[in-house]
Steps between C-alpha positions, in 0.01 A plus 500: 500500500464825694559820305468879491189629320546873559775735622337809651621836629346834595642849532315574823410297808134417550411457134448206266812378325538450124674221310834597347588147375849499656690684771829484686488380860768676706667325794354614835287761317213359293386566143670786320270805456228363732357731766580245774871463419725507807256348751670294770314167480218570252715566194287308248142375536364188333143382447386186317262519207309221677435743787387773260263249340322462837400867481399465134271213605321746728410708196767769502706574189857530629829491316858415585649789699161614639598371845826700475701179468836526325501144369193304399575128502342176387547146625633565850299534821695797633334544839600147606872573467667535841686818592861471389415290192727583210347537153697515175339700219639468149874451475647741753254632755489345846224614738428421866149491646481762779126544562178314429200727447470852635278718711302750298456832675162555336282269290579550132256550213514128422404411856207743486383359165506129587547484876841338471857564388764234446822701537483521881465122530668351194756755380861467609796731528864423426840662514746483213812293577654515149410736221411448138215530255151364570277457195157367410538127436792451739492175691468505882674235709510449876862426599 
């Protein structure tokens, strides 16, 4: 079963996000109170704990939210989902995959420390099709 391990937001762009346990996803906006709310196609970012573990295996101590991902997941290979895939999170929230990976303007601290970063290759971005609460422990289903 795929699930949410961490729900992360930040007040400013360009900083690590912190886990707030639960947050409302707003239709066509993103996560309430997150610095990236209102983006056109990159409303919420997701990164799998399995991807984060790859960086941990290289000797770096990283936590959920350190890659500025909004949702840290487990049990789903996010970067293999085709664009347009719909994902249901919890009871109410419907998301649509809009982007796989991203281009980093400058190498981040994690890249400098271990020579690699997983967010540009394995993180995904979604837009919110229906709003509701997203919480740690919520189930994730591809629909």
